[in-house]
C-alpha positions in Angstrom: 13.8 -7.6 -13.1 10.7 -9.4 -12.2 7.1 -9.4 -13.6 3.8 -11.0 -12.7 4.6 -14.3 -14.5 7.7 -14.7 -12.3 6.0 -14.3 -9.0 5.3 -17.5 -7.2 1.9 -19.1 -7.0 0.4 -18.8 -3.5 -0.6 -21.4 -0.9 -3.2 -20.9 1.8 -1.8 -21.9 5.1 -3.8 -22.1 8.3 -1.9 -20.6 11.3 -2.9 -18.8 14.5 -6.6 -19.0 13.8 -6.5 -17.5 10.3 -5.6 -18.5 6.8 -2.6 -16.7 5.3 -2.0 -16.5 1.5 1.7 -17.3 1.3 4.1 -17.0 -1.6 7.4 -18.7 -1.4 10.6 -19.4 -3.4 13.8 -21.3 -2.8 14.3 -24.5 -0.8 13.6 -25.0 2.8 16.8 -24.2 4.7 16.9 -24.0 8.5 19.8 -21.5 8.4 18.5 -19.3 5.6 14.8 -18.7 6.1 13.7 -15.1 5.3 10.2 -13.7 5.8 9.2 -10.5 3.8 6.5 -8.4 5.4 4.6 -5.8 3.3 3.2 -2.5 4.3 0.0 -0.4 3.6 -1.7 -0.3 1.3 0.4 -3.1 -0.3 0.5 -6.8 -1.0 3.1 -9.5 -0.9 3.6 -8.6 -4.6 5.5 -5.5 -3.5 8.5 -7.8 -2.9 8.4 -9.1 -6.5 11.9 -7.9 -7.2 13.4 -9.2 -4.0 12.0 -12.8 -4.1 14.1 -14.1 -7.0 17.3 -12.4 -5.8 17.0 -13.8 -2.3 16.1 -17.3 -3.6 19.1 -17.2 -6.0 21.3 -16.5 -3.0 20.1 -19.7 -1.3 17.4 -18.4 1.0 14.0 -19.9 1.6 11.9 -16.8 0.9 8.5 -16.7 2.6 6.2 -13.8 1.7 2.8 -13.7 3.4 -0.2 -11.5 2.6 -0.7 -10.7 6.2 -4.1 -10.9 7.8 -6.5 -8.4 6.2 -4.8 -8.5 2.8 -5.2 -10.4 -0.5 -6.8 -13.8 0.0 -5.7 -14.0 3.6 -8.4 -14.0 6.3 -10.0 -10.7 7.2 -11.4 -11.0 10.8 -14.2 -8.7 11.6 -13.0 -7.7 15.1 -10.8 -4.7 15.2 -8.6 -6.1 18.0 -7.8 -9.1 15.8 -5.2 -6.8 14.1 -3.1 -5.9 17.2 0.6 -6.5 17.4 0.1 -9.7 19.4 -2.0 -11.2 16.6 0.2 -9.9 13.7 3.4 -11.0 15.3 1.7 -14.3 16.4 0.9 -15.0 12.7 4.6 -14.8 11.8 5.7 -17.0 14.7 3.0 -19.5 13.6 4.4 -19.4 10.1 7.9 -20.4 11.5 6.3 -23.2 13.4 4.5 -24.4 10.2 7.8 -24.6 8.3 9.7 -26.0 11.3 12.0 -23.1 11.8 13.3 -22.0 15.2 14.0 -18.5 13.8 14.4 -16.5 10.6 15.5 -13.2 9.2 12.5 -10.8 9.0 12.3 -8.0 6.5 9.6 -5.3 6.8 8.6 -2.2 4.8 6.3 0.5 6.2 3.6 -1.2 8.4 5.5 -4.4 7.9 8.5 -2.9 9.5 6.4 -1.9 12.5 5.3 -5.5 12.8 8.9 -6.8 12.6 10.0 -4.3 15.3 7.1 -5.6 17.4 8.0 -9.2 16.7 11.6 -8.7 17.7 10.3 -7.2 21.0 7.7 -9.8 21.8 9.4 -12.9 20.4 13.1 -12.2 20.3 14.1 -15.8 20.2 12.3 -16.4 16.9 14.2 -13.6 15.1 17.8 -13.9 14.1 18.2 -10.7 12.1 16.1 -7.7 11.3 15.9 -5.7 8.0 13.5 -2.8 7.9 12.7 -0.3 5.3 11.2 3.2 5.6 9.8 3.0 9.1 12.5 3.2 11.9 12.0 1.9 15.4 9.3 3.9 17.2 10.3 4.5 20.8 7.3 4.2 23.1 6.5 7.7 24.6 4.6 8.7 27.7 1.2 9.0 26.1 -0.7 6.8 23.6 0.3 7.3 20.0 -3.0 8.7 18.6 -3.2 11.3 21.4 0.4 12.2 20.7 -0.2 12.5 16.9 -3.3 14.5 17.3 -1.5 17.0 19.5 1.3 17.4 17.0 -0.5 17.1 13.6 -4.2 17.8 14.5 -7.4 15.8 13.9 -6.9 15.7 10.1 -3.8 13.6 10.2 -4.8 10.4 8.4 -3.8 8.1 11.3 -5.8 10.2 13.8 -8.8 10.3 11.3 -8.7 6.5 10.8 -9.1 6.1 14.6 -11.5 9.0 15.4 -13.8 8.7 12.4 -14.2 5.0 11.9 -15.5 4.0 8.5 -15.4 7.3 6.7 -12.0 6.8 5.0 -12.7 3.2 4.4 -15.7 4.1 2.3 -14.0 6.8 0.3 -11.0 4.6 -0.5 -13.3 1.7 -1.5 -15.4 4.0 -3.8 -12.2 5.1 -5.5 -9.9 2.1 -5.2 -8.1 2.3 -8.6 -7.6 6.1 -8.4 -6.4 5.9 -4.8 -3.8 3.2 -5.5 -2.7 4.9 -8.8 -2.3 8.2 -6.9 -0.5 6.8 -3.8 2.0 4.6 -5.7 4.1 7.5 -7.1 7.8 8.3 -7.3 9.9 11.5 -7.8 7.5 13.5 -5.7 8.0 17.2 -4.8 9.8 17.9 -1.6 6.6 18.4 0.5 2.9 17.7 0.1 0.9 20.7 -1.0 -2.0 20.1 1.4 -1.2 18.4 4.8 -4.1 16.6 6.5 -6.7 14.1 5.2 -4.0 12.8 2.9 -5.5 9.5 2.0 -9.0 10.9 1.2 -7.4 13.6 -0.9 -5.4 11.0 -2.8 -8.6 8.9 -3.4 -10.5 11.9 -4.8 -7.7 13.6 -6.8 -8.1 13.6 -10.5 -4.4 14.0 -11.0 -1.4 13.1 -8.8 2.0 14.5 -8.2 5.2 12.7 -9.2 5.4 9.7 -11.7 3.8 6.3 -11.6 5.7 3.8 -9.5 4.6 0.9 -11.7 2.9 0.0 -14.9 -0.8 -0.9 -15.2 -0.2 -4.6 -15.2 1.6 -4.5 -11.9 -0.8 -2.0 -10.4 -3.7 -4.3 -11.3 -2.5 -6.8 -8.7 -3.0 -4.3 -5.9 -6.3 -2.9 -7.4 -7.9 -6.4 -7.7 -6.8 -7.3 -4.2 -8.3 -4.3 -2.5 -11.4 -4.4 -4.7 -11.9 -7.9 -3.2 -11.1 -7.1 0.4 -12.0 -3.5 0.8 -9.8 -1.3 3.0 -11.3 -1.8 6.5 -9.3 -4.8 7.5 -6.0 -3.2 6.6 -7.0 0.2 8.2 -7.8 -1.8 11.4 -4.0 -2.2 11.8 -4.0 1.6 12.4 -6.9 1.3 14.8 -4.7 -0.8 17.1 -1.9 1.7 17.4 -3.0 2.7 20.9 -3.8 -0.8 21.9 -0.2 -1.8 20.8 1.1 1.0 22.9 -0.5 -0.6 26.0 0.5 -4.1 25.0 4.1 -3.2 24.8 4.2 -1.3 28.1 6.2 -3.9 30.0 8.3 -5.2 27.2 12.1 -4.6 27.2 12.4 -1.8 24.5 15.9 -2.7 23.4 16.3 -4.8 20.3 19.7 -6.6 20.3 19.4 -8.4 17.0 21.8 -7.5 14.1 19.7 -4.9 12.2 19.8 -3.2 8.8 17.7 0.0 8.5 17.2 1.2 4.9 15.8 4.8 4.5 14.7 6.6 1.3 16.4 10.0 1.1 13.1 11.5 -0.2 10.7 9.7 2.1 8.5 11.9 4.3 9.0 9.5 7.2 11.9 11.0 9.3 14.8 9.1 10.5 15.1 8.4 14.3 18.1 10.1 15.7 18.2 7.8 18.7 17.8 4.6 16.8 21.2 3.2 18.0 20.1 3.6 21.6 17.2 1.2 21.1 18.7 -0.9 18.4 22.5 -1.0 19.3 23.5 -3.4 16.5 22.1 -1.4 13.7 23.5 -0.4 10.4 21.8 2.5 8.6 21.8 2.9 4.8 20.1 5.6 2.8 19.1 5.2 -0.8 18.2 7.8 -3.4 14.5 7.0 -3.4 11.1 7.9 -1.9 8.9 5.8 0.3 8.4 2.7 -1.9 12.0 1.7 -1.5 12.1 -1.9 -2.7 9.9 -1.2 -5.7 11.4 2.1 -6.8 15.1 1.0 -6.4 14.9 -2.8 -6.6 18.5 -3.4 -7.7 20.0 -1.1 -5.1 17.7 -2.6 -2.4 18.7 -6.1 -3.4 22.4 -5.3 -3.4 22.2 -3.6 0.0 20.3 -6.5 1.6 22.4 -9.2 0.1 25.7 -7.5 1.0 24.6 -7.0 4.5 23.3 -10.6 4.9 26.6 -12.0 3.4 28.6 -9.8 5.8 26.7 -11.2 8.7 27.5 -14.8 8.0 30.9 -14.5 9.7 29.4 -12.5 12.6 30.9 -9.2 11.5 27.7 -7.0 11.7 28.5 -3.7 13.2 26.7 -0.6 14.3 27.3 2.1 11.7 25.6 4.6 9.4 26.6 4.6 5.8 25.4 5.0 2.2 26.1 2.4 -0.4 
């Protein structure tokens, strides 16, 4: 297992017009660079259990706090957080280290960025590993309009877009409580009150499930968001429709060898047509909720390392399985 003392010290790297706080481990290795991309509301520290395991396996592990997080830049313009900028940061990181390509690993929003990176810059990606969020096939209407029709105006992603600033303020007023309440495991099968989920979590005196992490680990996330606030990270959501337009003319098929890891108890559904859009995918489900790599670190590490080792001889295949 890993703890705060084991996590690498960061370096600020100037790329793509911003400064990124980057944590790294292992030696530079052109054939074994791997970039870990966190989700929301997270931090590079969410990969604390994967970094030493991947470094021990010979990988150069690169873990950025993406723009809007930690000590990375937080541009004020909302459009600075669209998929072109977010994927451009990752391409610029490869350029900084002198890599033609790398394996990219994403969880939650980080997975969305990795899917977008593979679409926009396929030559800079050699393999894809995504957790929790499957590929999102582009529909006939912008995402927020679609989500509002299905889930209503109280869906948190719709609310983030339609009521700018309200959720930001509530989360910032209740940062420790919100993060303590959202980072939970062993949750009931379904939420008791759908809609306005994030505001509910920020204001709730008690939370369902069990704590995902101890106070020392949680303090890393709390101190980071107390410093940055939440607006920059929520601005990622405020580009969902912009991203829909930006990807309009992009080939939607991802050919890279891909590992998709789901949590059996995650509320995010699997995509039944995943293999149509990602034909070289292997799907694995673990007995976990949404925070896969933090809740089941050993199983996650074993799944990733086994799949990476298998791919060294070109034997990746399209399949669905459980470990």
